[in-house]
Each structure stands twice: as C-alpha cells, then as structure tokens.
C-alpha positions, 0 to 999 in steps of 0.5 A, a space after each residue: 180555521 181562524 174566525 177572522 172576526 166573523 161570528 160562527 153562529 146560526 143567528 147569522 144564517 137567520 138574518 138572510 131570511 130578510 134578503 135571500 141569495 135569490 133576491 141578490 141574484 135578481 138585482 144582479 141580473 136586472 143590472 145586466 152584470 151576468 151578461 157575457 162580454 166575449 169581446 173583452 176576453 177575445 182582446 185579452 187572449 189576443 194581447 197574451 198571444 202577442 206578448 208570448 209571440 214577442 218573447 219567443 221571437 226575442 229568444 229565437 233571434 238572440 240564441 245562447 245569450 244570458 240576457 234571455 234569462 230576463 225574459 223568464 219573469 215575463 214568461 211567468 206573468 204571461 203564463 199566469 195571466 193565461 191561467 186566469 183566462 182559462 179560469 174565466 173560460 172554465 166558469 162559462 164567463 166567455 160563452 155559455 156554449 159548453 162545447 165551445 167553452 170546453 174547446 177554448 179551455 183545452 187550448 188555454 189550459 192544456 196547450 198554452 198553460 200545460 195544465 189539464 183543463 178537465 182535471 182543474 174544472 173538476 177540482 175547482 167546481 168542488 171548491 166552489 160548491 163547498 168552500 173551506 169544507 175540510 171534507 169536500 173542498 180540495 183546496 183545504 185538504 191536509 197535505 204539505 200544509 194544514 188549515 185546521 188544528 184537527 188536520 195536524 193531529 198525530 203528526 210526528 217527526 219531519 211532518 210535525 217539524 214541517 207543520 210547526 214551521 209552515 207559516 215560514 215555509 209557505 212562500 218558499 213552497 209557492 215557488 214549486 206550485 207551478 211544477 206541482 200543478 204540471 205534475 198533478 195534471 200529468 197524474 190526472 191524465 195518466 188515470 183512465 176516466 177523465 173526459 176528453 183524456 185523449 185530446 188532453 194528452 195530445 195538447 198537454 204533450 204538445 205544450 211540454 214538447 214545444 216548451 222543451 224545444 224552445 229552451 233547448 234550441 235557443 239556449 245552452 243547457 245551463 241557460 235553459 235550466 236557469 230559465 226553467 227554474 226562474 220561469 216556473 218559480 215566479 209563475 208558482 209564486 204569482 199563482 199562489 199569491 193570487 189564490 192565498 188571500 181569497 180563503 186562507 184564514 177564513 172560517 169553517 162553517 157550521 151546518 146551518 151556515 153551510 146550508 145557506 148559499 149566500 153565507 156559504 160563499 160570503 163568510 168563507 171569502 175575502 176581497 183584496 182592495 186595490 181597484 183596477 190595478 189589483 183586478 189586473 194583477 189578480 185576474 179578477 180574483 181580488 173580488 173573491 166574494 162577488 166571484 164566488 156568489 156569481 162564478 159565471 159573472 164576467 171578470 170586468 163586471 165584478 167591480 160593478 157588482 161589488 157595491 151592490 153586494 156589499 150594500 146587500 150584506 150590510 143591510 142583512 148584517 152579514 160580515 163582508 171581509 175586505 183587506 189590503 193585500 198585505 193584510 190578507 197575506 198577514 192574516 193567512 200567515 197568522 192563521 197557518 202559524 196558529 194552526 201549526 201550534 198543534 204540532 208544537 203542542 
C-alpha cells in the first residue's frame, strides 16, 4: 500500500519505548475520556427515531406523489446516522453491559438498518485488531477492489480491466455499498453458527418487510423503485465516503511495527479535519486515530482526546496523519490508481 510519507522501519517502533500505549491510556483515563455518556446516545437515538417518524408520516399522508422522492435522500442520511449509532453500540461506547449492548445493537443494526449486527461485529473487530493487514483485515482483502500490488497479480480479462480502472470506478461502486451490506448480512445469517441467529433473522426480516410495505403502500411501483434506487444509492455513497478516508492508502506495517499496539493503530489510520461539523457528518469517524486507539471511547470525547494523542505522538516522533476530506479522498484515489498499475503492467 502507499507509504503516505510514513517511515516503514523498525526505528519508528523503537521510539515508542519512551512512551508506551499504556502510558497514553493512563493519561486518557485520568481525564475521564473513557467514561460513558449514555444520555448523549439516548438523545441521538431519539432524534433519529423522530426524524424517521416524520419521514414515514409524510409518506403516508402524501400517497402516490412524485414529491415523495425528495424524501429518499433524507431517509439515506437517517439510515447512515443510525448505522453510526450501531457502530458506537458495537464498541461498548453506550454501555459496558454486554447483554444490554447486544440488545441495543440488534435493534439499531438488524431492525432499523437492515444489517446483521452479529456479522458486522465479528468483521469489524477483526479490522480493529489487524488494521491494513492484508491477511487478517477483512476491509483490505482483495475483491472488487485491490489495495496492494500483490493482490492484483494474475488478474486477466475483465478482472484486469476493472483493476486498471478501479480509481475511476470507486465512487460509482459505492452507490451499491448499502445493497452489498444487506446482501452480506443475509448471506451471513443463512449460514448456521452465528450467535443469536434466530433473533437476527426475525428482526432483519421485519426490517425488509416493513420497508417494502412502506414503499408499496405509499407509492406506485415506479415511484417505489426510484425511491429505492435513490435511497440505497445515496446511503451507500455516504457510508463509503465515511469509511474511505480512514485507512485507504495508509501503509501495510512490517512485523515489528504491527506488534506495537500504538504504532499498529496510529500508522494505519488517518484523521479528517473539520471539527464539530466533520464529526457530525462522519459520525465521529473523522477522529479515526483516536477511535482506533480507544474504540470504547464515546464519540463526543474523541475531539477532546485528539490534542492529547497528537502531542503524545509528537513527543515520541510518531507520524500523525491528518488531512482535509478532499485530500483524504485524493490520497485514496491516487493509491488505488497506483495499485491498479499492476494490472496495466
């Protein structure tokens, strides 16, 4: 993957001996930045439910109107923000109680978002444990897109053409991301062994049935089809644009760096500048470095933790990557174009 200006040598790992992850964690705990803020999550959930209720009420009271298509983008934003809330729940940011967190996650994930909470938690935990590891991180495994030259070796025909043009195809492909997540959730639940598979099947089925009935009972089939395309397209684009700046184009670590818990998270992550506005838009994922270092830290505390983490990295000569949103997307696209050269060659 791209080096992003970050040295890929054991020397960087040696520097952390002056200040370990444990020392940084102690400073964070002393400032109360790991303390839960359930009231904030409660009011966020209440606002999302209220917004969803308003959209549904407008759809029911204005049946068969083409103006209802204007509500599809609003539905996409609500769905994505609900997924951000599910992400917070999955990281135990809302409550430390595993049973309560799992119940909330099933509601936010399966019932409200149409995504398998159990499948996502397994996948996302693997990503956090091994960010940008080509063998262990599911987010950088070779698929429709490749993230390292080694993943493009041997591609021929249509696959090679796709890889050559993957940078151009990236954003159009994101329009299918929401649909891809729904399909992946169904496939995961179709395979026995997933914990709480029965409740998830019930809640996921309720989501799809409720969504289908809402569209068919408030619109003509032509309007319903267009609403679905607009809704899921924007939702997929929003989700993809929220995840893309975080790690795409950041380096694959050597064995020494990957063994260090501080370097493993900092060197593979990138923050997005923008303060409170960016935090609202990205669901807190703009503070990706802080989030990866402390996944259970409540979203609203990430902003307060950033100066502490940045200063700690500076003192220990650890590169701290932070860019504007446009710079992040440009870096990701440049990296994909560079990797695609393997197929061009």
